[in-house]
C-alpha positions as CSV (number, residue, x, y, z in Angstrom):
1,M,19.4,12.2,-23.4
2,T,17.8,12.8,-19.8
3,A,20.4,15.1,-18.5
4,K,20.8,18.4,-20.7
5,Y,24.4,20.1,-20.5
6,E,24.5,24.0,-21.4
7,V,26.1,27.0,-20.5
8,H,25.2,30.1,-19.3
9,G,28.3,32.9,-19.4
10,S,30.8,31.4,-16.9
11,V,28.4,28.5,-15.6
12,A,27.8,25.2,-16.8
13,V,24.2,24.0,-15.9
14,I,23.6,19.9,-16.0
15,T,19.9,19.5,-15.8
16,L,18.6,16.0,-15.1
17,D,15.6,15.6,-17.2
18,N,13.8,12.2,-16.9
19,P,10.2,12.7,-16.2
20,P,8.6,12.1,-13.8
21,V,10.7,12.6,-11.2
22,N,14.1,12.7,-13.0
23,G,14.9,9.0,-11.5
24,L,18.9,8.4,-11.2
25,G,18.6,5.8,-13.9
26,H,21.6,4.8,-15.6
27,A,21.7,7.3,-18.8
28,T,21.1,10.1,-16.1
29,R,24.1,9.2,-14.5
30,L,26.2,9.0,-17.3
31,G,24.7,12.4,-18.7
32,I,25.8,13.8,-15.2
33,T,29.7,12.9,-15.2
34,D,29.7,13.7,-19.0
35,G,28.3,16.7,-18.2
36,L,31.2,17.1,-15.0
37,Q,33.9,16.3,-17.8
38,K,33.1,18.7,-20.3
39,A,32.5,21.5,-17.5
40,N,35.8,20.7,-15.7
41,A,37.7,20.8,-19.4
42,D,36.2,24.2,-20.2
43,A,38.3,26.7,-19.6
44,A,35.6,29.2,-19.8
45,V,33.2,27.8,-17.3
46,K,34.1,28.6,-13.7
47,S,31.2,26.8,-11.8
48,I,28.6,24.6,-12.3
49,V,25.1,24.3,-11.6
50,L,22.9,20.9,-11.1
51,A,19.5,21.1,-11.7
52,G,16.3,19.2,-12.4
53,A,13.8,19.8,-15.0
54,G,9.9,19.8,-14.4
55,K,8.4,18.7,-11.1
56,A,11.3,17.5,-9.3
57,F,15.3,17.7,-8.7
58,S,15.2,14.1,-8.2
59,G,12.8,11.5,-6.5
60,G,16.1,9.1,-6.3
61,A,16.5,5.7,-8.0
62,D,14.6,4.9,-11.4
63,I,12.4,2.2,-10.5
64,K,12.0,1.1,-14.0
65,E,15.6,0.1,-12.9
66,F,14.7,-1.7,-9.8
67,G,16.1,-5.4,-9.8
68,T,17.9,-5.0,-13.3
69,P,21.7,-5.1,-13.9
70,K,21.1,-1.6,-15.2
71,A,20.9,-0.3,-11.6
72,L,24.2,-1.6,-10.6
73,A,26.1,-0.5,-13.9
74,E,28.6,2.1,-13.7
75,P,28.3,5.1,-13.0
76,N,26.6,3.9,-10.2
77,L,25.0,6.7,-7.6
78,L,28.4,6.3,-5.5
79,S,30.7,6.7,-8.3
80,V,28.5,9.9,-9.6
81,I,28.5,11.5,-5.9
82,L,32.7,10.7,-6.1
83,A,32.6,12.8,-9.6
84,V,30.9,15.7,-8.2
85,E,33.2,15.7,-5.1
86,N,36.2,15.6,-7.1
87,S,35.1,18.0,-9.6
88,S,37.9,20.9,-9.4
89,K,34.9,24.0,-10.4
90,P,32.1,24.6,-7.7
91,V,29.2,22.4,-8.0
92,V,25.8,24.1,-7.0
93,A,22.9,21.6,-6.4
94,A,19.6,24.1,-7.1
95,V,16.6,21.7,-5.7
96,H,13.2,22.3,-6.1
97,T,9.4,20.4,-5.3
98,V,11.3,16.9,-4.6
99,C,14.6,16.0,-3.3
100,M,14.6,12.8,-1.9
101,G,16.4,9.2,-1.4
102,G,19.6,9.2,-4.0
103,G,18.4,12.7,-5.2
104,L,19.2,14.3,-1.6
105,E,22.5,11.8,-1.6
106,L,23.6,13.6,-4.7
107,A,22.7,17.0,-3.3
108,L,24.6,16.1,-0.3
109,G,27.6,15.3,-2.5
110,C,27.7,18.8,-3.6
111,H,29.8,21.5,-3.0
112,Y,26.9,24.0,-2.0
113,R,22.9,23.5,-2.0
114,I,20.3,26.2,-3.2
115,A,16.7,25.3,-2.0
116,A,13.9,26.4,-3.4
117,P,10.5,26.8,-0.8
118,G,8.0,23.8,-0.4
119,T,10.8,21.5,-1.5
120,S,9.9,17.8,-0.2
121,V,13.2,16.4,1.2
122,A,13.5,13.1,2.2
123,L,15.7,9.7,2.6
124,P,12.5,7.3,2.5
125,E,14.4,3.9,1.8
126,V,13.4,2.5,5.2
127,K,10.0,2.2,3.5
128,L,11.7,-0.3,1.5
129,G,13.2,-2.2,3.9
130,L,16.7,-0.7,3.5
131,I,18.7,2.1,4.8
132,P,20.1,4.8,2.0
133,G,23.0,3.3,0.2
134,A,24.8,6.3,-1.2
135,G,26.1,8.1,2.0
136,G,22.8,9.6,3.3
137,T,23.3,7.8,6.8
138,Q,27.0,9.5,6.4
139,R,26.4,12.8,5.1
140,L,23.0,14.0,6.3
141,P,23.9,14.0,9.9
142,R,27.1,16.5,9.3
143,A,24.9,18.5,7.2
144,L,21.8,19.0,9.2
145,G,23.1,17.3,12.7
146,V,22.6,13.9,14.1
147,E,18.9,14.2,15.6
148,P,17.0,15.8,13.0
149,A,19.1,13.5,10.7
150,L,18.2,10.2,12.5
151,N,14.5,11.4,12.9
152,M,14.2,11.7,9.1
153,I,16.2,8.7,8.1
154,V,14.2,6.3,10.4
155,S,10.9,7.6,9.6
156,G,11.7,8.3,5.7
157,E,8.9,11.0,6.1
158,P,9.4,14.3,4.0
159,V,10.1,17.4,5.6
160,K,10.3,20.9,3.6
161,S,13.2,22.8,3.0
162,E,12.2,25.8,4.5
163,L,11.6,24.1,8.2
164,L,15.4,22.2,7.4
165,A,16.6,25.6,6.8
166,Q,15.8,27.2,10.1
167,I,17.9,24.5,12.3
168,P,20.6,26.0,14.2
169,G,23.8,25.1,12.6
170,Q,22.7,23.4,9.6
171,N,25.0,23.1,6.4
172,L,22.5,21.3,4.4
173,F,21.4,24.5,2.6
174,D,24.1,27.3,2.1
175,R,21.1,29.4,0.6
176,M,17.2,29.5,0.5
177,A,15.6,30.9,-3.1
178,A,12.9,33.6,-3.0
179,S,10.2,31.1,-5.0
180,A,10.7,27.9,-7.1
181,E,10.5,30.6,-10.2
182,S,13.5,32.8,-9.0
183,L,15.6,29.3,-8.3
184,A,17.4,29.1,-11.9
185,E,18.3,32.6,-11.6
186,E,19.6,32.6,-7.9
187,A,21.5,29.7,-8.3
188,L,23.5,31.0,-11.5
189,A,24.0,34.3,-9.3
190,F,24.8,31.7,-6.5
191,A,27.3,29.6,-8.7
192,Q,29.0,32.7,-10.1
193,A,29.8,34.0,-6.3
194,V,31.7,31.0,-5.1
195,A,33.5,30.4,-8.4
196,D,36.6,31.4,-7.4
197,T,36.3,30.1,-3.5
198,R,38.7,27.3,-2.2
199,P,39.1,25.1,-0.7
200,L,35.7,23.6,-2.1
201,P,33.6,22.9,0.8
202,L,32.6,19.3,1.3
203,V,30.0,17.7,3.6
204,R,31.9,14.7,4.4
205,N,34.6,17.0,5.7
206,L,32.3,18.5,8.5
207,P,32.2,17.0,12.0
208,C,29.8,14.7,13.7
209,K,29.4,14.5,16.8
210,H,26.5,14.3,19.4
211,R,27.6,15.4,23.0
212,N,25.9,12.5,25.0
213,G,26.6,9.8,22.2
214,D,26.0,6.6,23.7
215,A,23.0,7.8,26.1
216,Y,21.1,9.4,23.1
217,F,22.0,6.5,20.6
218,Q,20.1,4.0,23.2
219,F,17.4,5.9,23.8
220,A,17.1,5.8,20.4
221,R,17.1,2.2,20.0
222,N,14.6,1.7,22.3
223,M,12.2,4.0,20.9
224,V,12.7,2.4,17.4
225,K,12.5,-0.6,18.5
226,G,8.8,-0.1,20.0
227,M,7.8,1.0,16.6
228,A,9.9,-1.1,13.6
229,K,8.1,-4.3,15.5
230,N,8.7,-7.1,12.4
231,F,11.3,-4.9,10.2
232,P,14.7,-4.7,10.6
233,A,15.8,-1.6,9.0
234,P,14.9,1.4,11.4
235,L,17.3,-0.2,14.0
236,K,20.2,-0.2,11.3
237,C,19.4,3.3,10.7
238,V,20.4,4.0,13.8
239,D,23.6,1.9,13.6
240,A,24.8,3.4,10.7
241,V,24.0,7.4,11.9
242,E,26.1,6.4,15.0
243,A,29.0,5.1,13.1
244,A,28.9,8.6,11.1
245,T,29.7,10.1,14.5
246,K,32.3,7.4,15.7
247,K,34.3,6.2,12.6
248,K,35.9,8.0,9.9
249,F,33.8,9.4,6.8
250,D,35.2,6.3,4.4
251,E,34.7,3.8,7.2
252,G,31.2,4.8,7.8
253,M,30.7,4.6,3.9
254,A,31.9,1.0,4.2
255,F,29.8,0.3,6.9
256,E,26.6,1.9,5.5
257,R,27.3,-0.2,2.1
258,E,27.6,-3.6,4.1
259,I,24.1,-2.7,5.8
260,F,22.3,-1.9,2.7
261,I,23.4,-4.9,0.9
262,N,22.6,-7.4,3.7
263,L,19.1,-5.5,4.0
264,M,18.5,-6.2,0.5
265,W,18.6,-9.9,0.4
266,T,15.8,-9.7,4.3
267,P,12.4,-11.2,3.3
268,E,11.2,-7.8,4.9
269,S,13.0,-5.6,2.3
270,R,11.8,-8.2,-0.7
271,A,8.3,-7.4,1.0
272,L,8.0,-3.9,0.6
273,R,10.1,-3.5,-3.0
274,H,7.5,-6.3,-3.6
275,I,4.8,-3.9,-2.4
276,F,5.9,-0.7,-3.7
277,A,6.0,-2.3,-7.3
278,A,2.8,-4.0,-6.9
279,E,0.9,-1.3,-5.8
280,R,1.8,0.8,-9.4
281,A,1.2,-2.3,-11.4
282,A,-2.1,-2.6,-9.7
283,S,-3.4,1.2,-11.2
284,K,-2.3,-0.8,-14.8
285,I,-4.8,-2.8,-16.9
286,P,-3.2,-5.1,-19.5
287,D,-5.9,-4.0,-22.3
288,V,-6.5,-0.6,-20.9
289,P,-4.2,2.0,-22.5
290,E,-3.2,4.7,-19.9
291,D,-3.9,7.7,-22.5
292,T,-7.7,6.1,-22.4
293,V,-9.8,9.6,-22.0
294,K,-11.8,9.2,-18.8
295,R,-15.2,10.1,-17.8
296,E,-15.8,13.4,-15.5
297,I,-16.4,12.8,-11.8
298,K,-18.2,16.2,-10.5
299,S,-21.1,14.6,-8.2
300,V,-21.8,11.0,-6.8
301,A,-24.8,9.1,-5.6
302,V,-24.9,6.5,-2.8
303,I,-28.0,4.2,-2.7
304,G,-28.3,3.1,0.7
305,A,-27.6,5.2,4.1
306,G,-26.5,2.0,6.3
307,T,-23.2,1.3,7.6
308,M,-21.4,0.4,4.3
309,G,-23.1,3.5,2.5
310,G,-22.4,6.0,5.3
311,G,-18.6,5.0,4.6
312,I,-18.6,5.3,0.9
313,A,-20.3,8.8,1.0
314,M,-17.1,9.6,3.5
315,N,-14.5,8.9,0.7
316,F,-16.0,11.0,-1.7
317,L,-16.6,14.2,1.0
318,N,-13.1,13.8,1.9
319,A,-12.0,14.5,-1.7
320,G,-14.1,17.4,-2.2
321,I,-16.6,15.9,-4.1
322,P,-20.5,16.2,-3.7
323,V,-22.4,13.2,-2.8
324,K,-26.4,12.7,-2.6
325,M,-27.3,10.0,-0.7
326,L,-30.8,8.1,-1.0
327,E,-32.9,5.6,1.1
328,M,-36.3,4.8,1.4
329,K,-37.3,6.1,4.6
330,Q,-36.4,9.3,6.5
331,E,-35.7,7.5,9.3
332,A,-33.0,5.7,7.6
333,L,-31.6,8.5,6.1
334,D,-31.3,10.4,9.8
335,K,-29.6,7.4,10.8
336,G,-27.1,7.5,8.2
337,L,-26.6,11.1,8.4
338,G,-25.7,10.8,12.6
339,I,-23.4,8.0,12.1
340,I,-21.4,10.4,9.1
341,R,-21.7,13.2,11.7
342,K,-20.6,11.2,14.4
343,N,-17.5,10.1,13.0
344,Y,-16.5,13.1,11.8
345,E,-17.2,15.0,15.1
346,S,-14.8,11.8,16.9
347,Q,-11.8,13.1,14.2
348,V,-12.7,16.7,15.3
349,K,-12.3,15.9,18.8
350,R,-9.2,14.1,18.3
351,G,-7.6,16.7,16.6
352,K,-7.3,14.7,13.2
353,L,-9.8,17.1,11.5
354,K,-10.4,21.0,11.7
355,Q,-14.1,22.4,12.3
356,D,-13.8,24.4,8.9
357,K,-13.2,21.1,6.8
358,Y,-15.8,18.7,9.0
359,D,-18.1,22.0,7.6
360,Q,-17.3,22.1,4.1
361,R,-17.7,18.3,4.2
362,M,-20.8,18.1,5.6
363,A,-22.1,20.9,3.3
364,L,-21.1,18.7,0.1
365,L,-23.5,15.7,1.7
366,S,-27.2,15.9,0.3
367,T,-29.9,13.3,1.0
368,T,-33.2,12.2,-0.8
369,L,-35.8,9.6,-0.6
370,N,-36.3,10.2,-4.5
371,Y,-34.8,8.3,-7.3
372,D,-35.6,11.1,-9.8
373,D,-33.2,13.5,-7.8
374,L,-30.1,11.5,-8.7
375,K,-30.4,11.9,-12.6
376,D,-27.4,14.4,-12.8
377,A,-24.8,12.7,-10.7
378,D,-21.6,11.2,-13.1
379,L,-21.4,7.9,-10.6
380,V,-23.7,6.6,-8.8
381,I,-23.0,3.5,-6.5
382,E,-25.5,0.8,-4.7
383,A,-24.8,-0.1,-1.2
384,V,-28.2,-1.9,-0.2
385,F,-28.8,-5.6,0.7
386,E,-26.8,-8.3,-0.5
387,E,-29.7,-10.0,-2.6
388,M,-30.1,-10.4,-6.5
389,G,-33.9,-9.4,-6.1
390,V,-33.0,-6.2,-4.3
391,K,-30.0,-5.2,-6.6
392,E,-32.5,-5.9,-9.3
393,K,-35.2,-3.3,-8.3
394,V,-32.2,-0.8,-7.7
395,F,-30.6,-1.2,-11.4
396,K,-33.8,-0.7,-13.2
397,E,-34.5,2.2,-11.4
398,L,-30.9,3.6,-12.0
399,D,-31.7,2.8,-15.9
400,R,-34.4,5.0,-15.9
401,V,-33.5,7.9,-13.8
402,M,-29.5,8.4,-14.6
403,K,-28.0,10.3,-17.5
404,P,-26.5,8.7,-20.6
405,G,-22.9,8.5,-19.7
406,A,-23.3,8.0,-16.0
407,I,-21.5,5.2,-14.7
408,L,-23.7,2.5,-12.3
409,A,-21.5,0.5,-9.9
410,S,-22.8,-2.2,-7.4
411,N,-20.6,-2.5,-4.2
412,T,-21.6,-6.0,-4.2
413,S,-19.1,-8.5,-2.2
414,T,-19.9,-11.6,-4.1
415,L,-22.8,-11.4,-6.7
416,D,-22.5,-11.7,-10.1
417,V,-21.7,-8.4,-12.0
418,N,-22.8,-9.4,-15.2
419,K,-26.6,-10.4,-14.4
420,I,-26.8,-7.0,-12.3
421,A,-25.4,-5.4,-15.7
422,A,-28.3,-7.4,-17.4
423,F,-30.9,-5.5,-15.7
424,T,-30.1,-2.2,-17.8
425,K,-30.1,-1.2,-21.1
426,R,-26.6,0.0,-21.0
427,P,-24.6,-2.7,-19.5
428,Q,-21.2,-0.9,-20.6
429,D,-21.8,1.5,-18.1
430,V,-22.2,-0.9,-15.0
431,V,-18.7,-1.8,-13.0
432,G,-18.9,-3.2,-9.7
433,M,-17.0,-1.1,-6.7
434,H,-16.4,-3.5,-3.5
435,F,-15.6,-1.6,-0.8
436,F,-14.4,-3.0,2.3
437,S,-15.8,-2.4,5.9
438,P,-15.1,0.2,7.4
439,A,-15.6,1.6,3.8
440,N,-14.0,5.0,5.2
441,V,-10.6,3.2,6.5
442,M,-10.2,0.1,4.5
443,K,-8.0,1.2,1.4
444,L,-8.8,-1.7,-0.9
445,L,-11.2,-1.4,-3.6
446,E,-11.9,-4.2,-5.5
447,V,-13.4,-2.8,-9.3
448,I,-15.1,-5.9,-10.8
449,R,-14.7,-5.8,-14.5
450,G,-18.0,-7.0,-16.2
451,E,-18.0,-8.8,-19.6
452,K,-19.6,-5.5,-20.9
453,T,-18.0,-2.8,-19.1
454,A,-16.0,-0.1,-21.3
455,K,-13.0,0.4,-21.0
456,D,-13.3,4.3,-20.2
457,V,-15.3,3.0,-17.3
458,L,-12.9,1.2,-16.1
459,A,-9.8,3.7,-16.5
460,T,-12.3,6.3,-15.0
461,V,-12.9,3.8,-11.6
462,M,-9.0,3.9,-11.4
463,A,-8.4,7.5,-11.5
464,V,-11.3,8.3,-9.2
465,S,-10.0,5.4,-6.8
466,K,-6.7,7.6,-6.7
467,K,-8.6,10.5,-6.0
468,I,-10.2,9.2,-2.7
469,R,-7.1,7.4,-1.7
470,K,-7.9,3.8,-2.4
471,T,-5.7,0.9,-3.6
472,A,-8.1,-0.3,-6.6
473,V,-7.3,-4.0,-8.1
474,V,-9.3,-5.1,-11.0
475,S,-10.7,-8.6,-10.6
476,G,-13.2,-10.5,-13.3
477,V,-16.1,-11.5,-12.4
478,C,-16.8,-14.8,-10.2
479,D,-18.3,-15.7,-6.7
480,G,-16.7,-13.8,-4.1
481,F,-14.3,-12.0,-7.0
482,I,-10.6,-12.2,-5.6
483,G,-10.7,-11.6,-2.0
484,N,-13.7,-13.4,-0.7
485,R,-13.3,-16.6,-3.3
486,M,-10.1,-17.2,-1.5
487,I,-11.4,-16.4,2.3
488,E,-13.9,-19.2,1.7
489,Q,-11.2,-21.3,1.5
490,Y,-9.1,-20.2,4.3
491,G,-12.6,-20.5,6.5
492,R,-12.9,-24.1,5.5
493,Q,-9.4,-24.9,6.7
494,G,-10.1,-23.1,9.8
495,G,-13.6,-25.2,10.4
496,F,-11.7,-28.6,9.4
497,L,-9.0,-27.8,12.1
498,L,-11.7,-27.5,14.9
499,D,-13.2,-30.9,14.3
500,E,-9.6,-32.5,14.4
501,G,-8.6,-30.8,17.4
502,C,-8.1,-26.9,17.9
503,T,-10.0,-24.4,19.9
504,P,-10.6,-21.4,18.0
505,A,-8.3,-19.4,20.1
506,Q,-5.9,-21.6,19.4
507,V,-6.3,-21.0,15.7
508,D,-6.4,-17.5,15.9
509,K,-3.0,-17.1,18.0
510,A,-1.3,-18.7,15.6
511,M,-2.4,-17.0,12.6
512,E,-2.1,-13.5,14.6
513,K,1.5,-14.7,15.6
514,F,2.1,-15.5,12.2
515,G,1.4,-11.2,11.4
516,M,-2.4,-11.7,10.4
517,A,-4.3,-8.6,11.8
518,M,-6.6,-11.2,13.3
519,G,-7.0,-15.0,13.1
520,P,-10.2,-16.3,11.4
521,F,-12.7,-16.7,13.9
522,R,-12.3,-13.6,15.5
523,M,-12.7,-12.0,11.7
524,G,-15.5,-14.0,11.5
525,D,-17.0,-12.5,14.6
526,L,-16.2,-9.1,13.5
527,A,-17.5,-9.9,10.0
528,G,-20.6,-11.8,11.2
529,N,-21.2,-15.4,10.9
530,D,-24.4,-15.0,9.4
531,I,-23.2,-13.9,6.6
532,G,-20.8,-17.1,6.3
533,W,-23.8,-19.1,6.9
534,A,-25.9,-17.8,4.1
535,I,-23.1,-18.8,1.8
536,R,-22.9,-22.2,3.0
537,K,-26.4,-23.0,2.6
538,R,-26.1,-21.6,-1.1
539,R,-23.3,-23.7,-1.3
540,Y,-24.8,-27.2,0.3
541,T,-27.3,-26.9,-2.8
542,E,-25.1,-25.4,-5.6
543,K,-21.7,-27.9,-4.8
544,P,-23.4,-30.6,-2.6
545,D,-19.9,-32.3,-2.9
546,M,-17.9,-30.1,-1.2
547,K,-17.1,-30.9,1.9
548,Y,-17.6,-28.5,5.2
549,S,-17.2,-28.6,9.2
550,K,-20.8,-28.4,10.4
551,T,-19.1,-26.4,13.7
552,A,-19.8,-22.8,12.2
553,D,-23.9,-24.2,11.5
554,L,-23.9,-25.0,15.0
555,L,-22.6,-21.5,16.2
556,C,-24.9,-19.9,14.3
557,E,-28.3,-21.9,15.3
558,K,-27.5,-21.0,18.6
559,G,-27.8,-17.2,17.1
560,R,-24.3,-16.6,18.0
561,F,-23.7,-13.9,14.9
562,G,-20.6,-12.4,16.4
563,Q,-19.7,-8.9,17.5
564,K,-22.9,-7.6,17.0
565,T,-24.8,-10.0,19.2
566,G,-22.1,-9.8,21.8
567,A,-21.6,-13.7,21.0
568,G,-20.1,-15.5,18.5
569,W,-17.0,-17.9,18.9
570,Y,-15.5,-15.8,21.2
571,D,-17.9,-13.5,24.2
572,Y,-17.9,-9.5,23.8
573,V,-18.5,-6.7,26.4
574,P,-20.4,-3.8,25.3
575,G,-18.2,-0.8,24.6
576,K,-14.8,-3.6,23.8
577,R,-13.6,-5.5,20.9
578,D,-12.0,-7.8,23.4
579,A,-12.6,-11.7,22.5
580,I,-13.7,-13.6,25.5
581,P,-13.4,-17.6,25.0
582,N,-16.5,-19.1,26.0
583,A,-16.6,-22.6,27.5
584,E,-20.0,-23.6,26.0
585,V,-18.5,-22.8,22.5
586,V,-15.6,-25.2,23.2
587,K,-17.6,-28.0,24.7
588,M,-19.8,-27.8,21.6
589,I,-17.1,-28.4,19.4
590,E,-16.1,-31.1,21.4
591,D,-19.2,-32.6,21.6
592,H,-19.6,-32.2,17.7
593,R,-16.2,-33.8,17.5
594,A,-17.7,-36.9,19.7
595,A,-20.2,-37.4,18.1
596,Q,-18.7,-37.6,14.6
597,G,-16.6,-40.0,16.4
598,I,-13.6,-37.7,15.9
599,T,-10.6,-38.3,18.3
600,P,-8.7,-34.9,18.7
601,R,-4.8,-34.9,18.1
602,K,-2.7,-31.8,19.0
603,I,-1.8,-29.7,15.9
604,S,1.1,-27.3,15.6
605,D,0.9,-23.8,14.9
606,E,3.4,-24.6,11.9
607,E,0.6,-26.6,10.8
608,I,-2.4,-24.2,11.2
609,V,-0.4,-21.6,9.3
610,Q,0.7,-24.0,6.5
611,R,-3.0,-25.2,6.1
612,L,-4.6,-22.0,6.2
613,V,-2.1,-20.0,4.5
614,Y,-1.4,-22.6,1.5
615,A,-5.7,-22.7,1.1
616,L,-5.2,-18.7,-0.2
617,V,-2.3,-19.9,-2.5
618,N,-4.0,-22.5,-4.1
619,E,-7.4,-20.7,-4.6
620,A,-5.6,-17.7,-6.1
621,A,-3.5,-19.6,-8.5
622,H,-6.8,-21.0,-9.7
623,I,-8.0,-17.6,-10.2
624,L,-4.7,-16.2,-11.8
625,E,-5.2,-19.3,-14.4
626,E,-8.9,-18.2,-14.9
627,G,-7.6,-14.6,-15.8
628,I,-9.9,-13.4,-12.6
629,A,-6.7,-11.5,-11.8
630,S,-4.1,-10.2,-14.0
631,R,-1.4,-11.0,-12.0
632,A,0.1,-12.4,-8.8
633,S,1.0,-9.3,-7.4
634,D,-2.6,-8.0,-7.8
635,I,-3.7,-10.8,-5.5
636,D,-1.0,-9.7,-2.8
637,M,-2.4,-6.1,-2.8
638,V,-5.8,-7.5,-2.0
639,Y,-4.7,-9.2,1.1
640,L,-2.9,-6.5,2.5
641,M,-4.9,-3.6,1.8
642,G,-7.9,-5.8,2.8
643,Y,-7.5,-8.9,4.7
644,G,-5.0,-7.8,7.3
645,F,-2.1,-9.9,6.3
646,P,1.1,-9.3,7.3
647,I,2.6,-6.3,5.3
648,Y,6.3,-7.9,6.1
649,R,5.5,-11.2,4.6
650,G,4.5,-9.2,1.1
651,G,1.0,-11.2,0.5
652,P,0.1,-14.7,0.2
653,M,1.9,-15.5,-3.4
654,L,5.2,-13.7,-2.2
655,Y,5.2,-15.4,0.8
656,A,4.8,-18.6,-1.0
657,D,7.6,-17.9,-3.6
658,Q,10.1,-17.3,-0.3
659,V,9.0,-20.6,1.0
660,G,9.5,-22.1,-2.6
661,L,6.5,-23.6,-4.6
662,F,7.8,-26.8,-4.4
663,N,7.8,-26.7,-0.4
664,V,4.2,-25.5,-0.7
665,V,3.3,-28.6,-3.3
666,Q,4.9,-31.2,-0.9
667,S,2.9,-29.7,1.8
668,M,-0.4,-29.9,0.2
669,K,-0.1,-33.3,-0.7
670,R,0.7,-34.1,2.9
671,F,-2.4,-32.3,3.7
672,A,-4.6,-34.4,0.7
673,Q,-3.4,-37.3,3.0
674,N,-5.7,-36.4,5.7
675,P,-9.0,-38.2,5.7
676,L,-10.5,-35.1,7.5
677,D,-9.5,-32.8,5.2
678,D,-10.8,-32.1,1.2
679,A,-8.5,-34.3,-0.5
680,K,-9.7,-33.0,-4.0
681,F,-9.3,-29.2,-2.8
682,W,-5.4,-29.8,-2.0
683,Q,-4.8,-30.9,-5.5
684,P,-2.3,-28.4,-6.7
685,A,-4.1,-26.0,-9.0
686,P,-2.2,-26.8,-12.5
687,L,-0.9,-23.3,-12.4
688,L,1.0,-23.8,-9.1
689,A,2.4,-27.6,-10.1
690,K,3.4,-25.9,-13.2
691,L,5.4,-23.3,-11.5
692,A,6.8,-25.4,-8.7
693,A,7.6,-28.3,-11.5
694,E,10.0,-25.6,-13.3
695,G,11.6,-23.9,-10.6
696,K,9.5,-20.6,-11.0
697,T,7.6,-18.2,-8.8
698,F,4.1,-16.3,-9.0
699,N,5.9,-13.2,-8.9
């Protein structure tokens, strides 16, 4: 049972018991309505308390039932709330710790509410591209006041119960308990005190007006429009709350329901719900049980004090984990320390970090020039130059000094983790931890699983990633892993588009209009064009039959490596990141085209987007087939969290699903006919071809 029924004297207590957050799944909803029937049929029961077991009153919908028939099965949440309102005996909601989404809507349907201090209260549906769907937009403005309610509904952010209780004229909480520990006792006493009160108060009967209604809602729309950008739900929240002030309650409920159902079908809501589920799925590794015993990580060592090493160190310092940073020369250490200090000082100046926190973090950081000083660290991460010979020296040293059971991690972005592990006598302890630059900001962490990486090492690294607030995705070993292997194909298409008639600015603008944080050429300038050049030189030897545009090589031969040299595909002014088109670069592309005998053609934004995005999708399908990634949604998380793919499109794989895989394959066949493109690459990956033929999707 996920809802328990007990009687304490004259009070019946219905306790939601569906860990971890008492999600309102079908069995729980049934338990509530059954409990209400029992209580109302028992003459000895005079009042009812609705409580939550464990660490929540209720976090709302049960995510295990998302998208299943059970989510809509009767009694649905609307029916449960109606049953609570229609109870002939008073129902008191005793809320604590977490009261969110459907949990808050359920509490608003009760006749009375008592809250423990420190309760996080929210209607977060907007974060899934929805509005509250069980009366939240109609009851919360009545209980709390229009403006604070609209702020909560539009932002979806939690607010503490004691702050809400201080709002003048609020009817959300009838009482505040002295503490979470005394809540149960105080709720029973409150229920006894209101047992004979009639008529029973209902939030739906409270007035809901705003003295400057039209002007206020127009102002709210203007504010929300600027913030909501590509998402329809925030503006619909304004419409629904306005309806609460202008329509009768039942009409407002019908209006809310209509909006909720329409939003459910939008691609934006589908994307956000997909991301919500994908983020949780990414933390689960199919063959690593959730109860795997993890290694203790009390201290960390970082090899390399450059931009990447410093950023990696900051993640652990922010989480309160001591870090020892190693460099070969004092000068390099001092420079690295200076950058970390500067980053933190900038946060202090902007009011993002308090001085005492800054002092605490810096106190956790120590430095050394000697490998032997790292011997007691539980986890060591190397962030040195991306060259196998350099990695070999580092890992042989780590193998010599590190204590048994220490995890040895490489921040490599492309190199073979199995080869790196083979430099040690403990390959089971070696794993890839590929951070993205800037490492203290970017949310993605690719966790590279070597052939011999132990399961407890993987489980530990996944747990550590949560502690340092990263979204970790597991990848198998291959050149470039998930993200960089795909981005290589994306970049190749960008090169072919230049050969055929585009300018870098045209390609970038098309991709940025599609929603990418930056187009491929601006991204190349940011990362450093010399990095791509080094990879291509390797490819020319390893894969002589692979086709490339030579334009990027010509650019690098001119020393235009990007932002770090002030010149790449674009020009850059010191201290600014604005990409300024350069006429010489455009002429270089035109001259190269002429030398190849290519007549430029007009290329539409639609073609640019399709070629670049479908290149990602086709390579990703190969990655899935090979077992490098466990699931399509993992690939989406890599691109959303590490490569600036637009959130409202849900990642390249979900985007392909929404376009329709049949349509994707048809476009690819068309691209294969282009003599200047790579016909071999545009052969659909077998998995993609199979899913398209069967009318199926990746997700």
